[in-house]
KOLTOR-369638 format. One record per atom (N, C-alpha, C, O): atom name; x, y, z. Coordinates in Angstrom, 3 decimals. Layout:
<pts>
PT site       c1       c2       c3
PT   CA        X        Y        Z
...
</pts>
This chain:
<pts>
PT site       c1       c2       c3
PT    N  -66.425    5.724  -29.877
PT   CA  -67.506    6.389  -30.583
PT    C  -68.388    5.329  -31.245
PT    O  -67.888    4.368  -31.830
PT    N  -69.694    5.516  -31.144
PT   CA  -70.637    4.560  -31.714
PT    C  -71.162    5.070  -33.048
PT    O  -71.495    6.249  -33.169
PT    N  -71.240    4.212  -34.038
PT   CA  -71.785    4.642  -35.323
PT    C  -73.301    4.829  -35.226
PT    O  -73.979    4.118  -34.485
PT    N  -73.808    5.772  -35.968
PT   CA  -75.255    5.996  -36.016
PT    C  -75.789    5.221  -37.203
PT    O  -75.280    5.335  -38.318
PT    N  -76.828    4.424  -36.950
PT   CA  -77.432    3.665  -38.035
PT    C  -78.938    3.747  -37.918
PT    O  -79.471    4.034  -36.846
PT    N  -79.616    3.497  -39.008
PT   CA  -81.074    3.553  -39.028
PT    C  -81.644    2.375  -38.239
PT    O  -81.159    1.249  -38.350
PT    N  -82.664    2.645  -37.454
PT   CA  -83.314    1.595  -36.682
PT    C  -84.108    0.687  -37.612
PT    O  -84.520    1.087  -38.701
PT    N  -84.309   -0.538  -37.159
PT   CA  -85.108   -1.497  -37.923
PT    C  -86.208   -2.039  -37.013
PT    O  -86.259   -1.713  -35.827
PT    N  -87.077   -2.858  -37.570
PT   CA  -88.145   -3.461  -36.773
PT    C  -87.581   -4.289  -35.623
PT    O  -88.260   -4.470  -34.612
PT    N  -86.391   -4.780  -35.750
PT   CA  -85.771   -5.562  -34.680
PT    C  -85.460   -4.693  -33.463
PT    O  -85.280   -5.209  -32.359
PT    N  -85.398   -3.392  -33.659
PT   CA  -85.100   -2.461  -32.578
PT    C  -86.365   -1.956  -31.876
PT    O  -86.273   -1.200  -30.908
PT    N  -87.521   -2.361  -32.347
PT   CA  -88.791   -1.814  -31.864
PT    C  -88.973   -1.989  -30.359
PT    O  -89.450   -1.071  -29.692
PT    N  -88.611   -3.127  -29.818
PT   CA  -88.797   -3.372  -28.391
PT    C  -87.982   -2.383  -27.548
PT    O  -88.477   -1.846  -26.557
PT    N  -86.754   -2.155  -27.946
PT   CA  -85.904   -1.218  -27.207
PT    C  -86.382    0.220  -27.376
PT    O  -86.329    1.010  -26.433
PT    N  -86.845    0.558  -28.568
PT   CA  -87.367    1.908  -28.814
PT    C  -88.609    2.136  -27.969
PT    O  -88.778    3.211  -27.394
PT    N  -89.478    1.139  -27.887
PT   CA  -90.684    1.255  -27.075
PT    C  -90.335    1.469  -25.609
PT    O  -90.942    2.312  -24.948
PT    N  -89.374    0.724  -25.093
PT   CA  -88.964    0.869  -23.696
PT    C  -88.386    2.262  -23.442
PT    O  -88.692    2.882  -22.423
PT    N  -87.570    2.747  -24.341
PT   CA  -86.979    4.079  -24.202
PT    C  -88.049    5.166  -24.262
PT    O  -87.997    6.135  -23.505
PT    N  -89.004    5.008  -25.149
PT   CA  -90.095    5.973  -25.271
PT    C  -90.900    6.035  -23.982
PT    O  -91.251    7.119  -23.515
PT    N  -91.189    4.875  -23.409
PT   CA  -91.954    4.844  -22.160
PT    C  -91.190    5.532  -21.034
PT    O  -91.783    6.263  -20.241
PT    N  -89.894    5.307  -20.957
PT   CA  -89.086    5.994  -19.947
PT    C  -89.117    7.507  -20.146
PT    O  -89.212    8.266  -19.182
PT    N  -89.038    7.929  -21.383
PT   CA  -89.006    9.360  -21.682
PT    C  -90.316   10.053  -21.311
PT    O  -90.298   11.204  -20.877
PT    N  -91.436    9.380  -21.473
PT   CA  -92.731    9.998  -21.208
PT    C  -93.245    9.761  -19.791
PT    O  -94.283   10.311  -19.422
PT    N  -92.558    8.969  -18.999
PT   CA  -93.022    8.680  -17.643
PT    C  -93.078    9.950  -16.787
PT    O  -94.008   10.115  -15.998
PT    N  -92.102   10.843  -16.928
PT   CA  -92.117   12.067  -16.122
PT    C  -93.313   12.943  -16.488
PT    O  -93.903   13.572  -15.609
PT    N  -93.678   12.997  -17.764
PT   CA  -94.857   13.760  -18.175
PT    C  -96.123   13.143  -17.576
PT    O  -97.005   13.859  -17.101
PT    N  -96.204   11.835  -17.603
PT   CA  -97.363   11.150  -17.025
PT    C  -97.469   11.437  -15.533
PT    O  -98.570   11.618  -15.012
PT    N  -96.343   11.479  -14.847
PT   CA  -96.337   11.774  -13.414
PT    C  -96.794   13.205  -13.138
PT    O  -97.545   13.447  -12.192
PT    N  -96.346   14.146  -13.955
PT   CA  -96.730   15.553  -13.778
PT    C  -98.245   15.710  -13.889
PT    O  -98.869   16.372  -13.060
PT    N  -98.833   15.092  -14.922
PT   CA -100.263   15.237  -15.177
PT    C -101.102   14.139  -14.515
PT    O -102.326   14.123  -14.639
PT    N -100.431   13.226  -13.814
PT   CA -101.111   12.097  -13.194
PT    C -102.009   11.386  -14.208
PT    O -103.153   11.040  -13.915
PT    N -101.466   11.179  -15.392
PT   CA -102.204   10.532  -16.480
PT    C -101.278    9.527  -17.151
PT    O -100.403    9.892  -17.936
PT    N -101.485    8.277  -16.833
PT   CA -100.637    7.215  -17.382
PT    C -101.267    6.559  -18.610
PT    O -100.860    5.477  -19.035
PT    N -102.273    7.243  -19.170
PT   CA -102.931    6.711  -20.354
PT    C -102.528    7.452  -21.618
PT    O -103.136    7.249  -22.669
PT    N -101.501    8.320  -21.536
PT   CA -101.071    9.031  -22.735
PT    C -100.528    8.023  -23.747
PT    O  -99.995    6.976  -23.381
PT    N -100.674    8.360  -25.009
PT   CA -100.375    7.419  -26.095
PT    C  -99.004    6.744  -25.995
PT    O  -98.936    5.524  -26.145
PT    N  -97.928    7.461  -25.754
PT   CA  -96.624    6.779  -25.702
PT    C  -96.541    5.689  -24.633
PT    O  -95.782    4.731  -24.782
PT    N  -97.316    5.831  -23.560
PT   CA  -97.269    4.836  -22.487
PT    C  -98.206    3.660  -22.731
PT    O  -98.071    2.616  -22.092
PT    N  -99.143    3.819  -23.638
PT   CA -100.077    2.728  -23.919
PT    C  -99.738    1.992  -25.209
PT    O -100.390    1.012  -25.567
PT    N  -98.734    2.464  -25.887
PT   CA  -98.300    1.834  -27.135
PT    C  -97.780    0.429  -26.869
PT    O  -97.148    0.180  -25.842
PT    N  -98.042   -0.480  -27.784
PT   CA  -97.561   -1.853  -27.656
PT    C  -96.835   -2.262  -28.934
PT    O  -96.940   -1.598  -29.965
PT    N  -96.114   -3.343  -28.847
PT   CA  -95.433   -3.857  -30.038
PT    C  -96.427   -4.350  -31.078
PT    O  -96.106   -4.409  -32.265
PT    N  -97.626   -4.701  -30.643
PT   CA  -98.640   -5.155  -31.584
PT    C  -99.107   -4.028  -32.499
PT    O  -99.597   -4.281  -33.599
PT    N  -98.959   -2.801  -32.053
PT   CA  -99.323   -1.646  -32.873
PT    C  -98.146   -1.302  -33.783
PT    O  -97.595   -0.204  -33.721
PT    N  -97.781   -2.242  -34.609
PT   CA  -96.574   -2.165  -35.425
PT    C  -96.576   -0.998  -36.410
PT    O  -95.516   -0.458  -36.727
PT    N  -97.749   -0.605  -36.894
PT   CA  -97.794    0.459  -37.896
PT    C  -97.218    1.756  -37.360
PT    O  -96.648    2.533  -38.128
PT    N  -97.348    2.016  -36.062
PT   CA  -96.788    3.247  -35.507
PT    C  -95.262    3.204  -35.520
PT    O  -94.615    4.232  -35.723
PT    N  -94.689    2.035  -35.308
PT   CA  -93.233    1.906  -35.364
PT    C  -92.730    2.041  -36.799
PT    O  -91.684    2.640  -37.047
PT    N  -93.478    1.483  -37.729
PT   CA  -93.037    1.572  -39.122
PT    C  -93.019    3.026  -39.600
PT    O  -92.164    3.396  -40.404
PT    N  -93.944    3.849  -39.119
PT   CA  -93.941    5.252  -39.530
PT    C  -92.760    6.000  -38.926
PT    O  -92.249    6.936  -39.540
PT    N  -92.318    5.609  -37.739
PT   CA  -91.167    6.233  -37.081
PT    C  -89.872    5.804  -37.754
PT    O  -88.966    6.618  -37.931
PT    N  -89.777    4.541  -38.127
PT   CA  -88.529    3.994  -38.635
PT    C  -88.238    4.366  -40.080
PT    O  -87.095    4.247  -40.520
PT    N  -89.222    4.805  -40.816
PT   CA  -89.004    5.107  -42.245
PT    C  -88.371    6.445  -42.456
PT    O  -88.126    6.839  -43.596
</pts>
C-alpha cells in the first residue's frame, strides 16, 4: 500500500505528463490538440501552484 501525500512543485513534471495523458482521448474525440491541459507547460508555474495548494 502506498501512502498518500500532498504533491509539491517537485512533482509538477510528472503531474503535467499525467494530465496530458488524461486529456489526450478528449483531444482525439474533438480533433483539437490545443485544449488548455495539452498546451500547459512547466513555465506556467502559477497554474500548478493553484492545483497543489
